[in-house]
Phi, psi and omega in degrees: 000137181280155178262136178255132182259355178259167178215163174065017182205142180294150175250160179057036176224149172279128186235151164254100188304323180298336179279354184281347178215153183253157173283141175228120183309129176077009183226142168267121182256137178220150175228121177280128179261321178205144177202128172208190185292344183248343190209141173222129178233122185220137172269140178230146170229125178235122175290159180312131178094344177281158182216163169243117187291167183302130180204173174236157174238148175267083183146157176287133181255118180255117181253120175252118186275124182261330185201145171081204184213143178217159174255121180239130176250125178239110187063240178256007184257129179259139180229144166251120183245147183226166179311134179094351181259161179228141177227133177252123180254120185291153178307142173070004177262125180301140178212157179214166184216138176229122181283112179279335174223173168309136193218131175234143179214156170253120181252124175241122176250123181250125183248000000 
């Protein structure tokens, strides 16, 4: 029998990751897919107007946008990101996110 290193998501199936979580007014929703000392993979859904305040990560944060649009600030650089785009935020650089529309992303942090 094989060992599975992921959780909270089916394996050996074709998935639309954005369909794995719903928007909830006034709430940031997340589902952890994998987490260990070197890697973290998490799905997020933020309804329009929700935000993730300025913080830093110990590792490069790779954001793959699945749905919607958000304003992301990395250091002093502002970005508008949309579905189908990817942004890599370097380790130890402060960053924040504001959902301009309902917004879903897959966040991978590599340490």
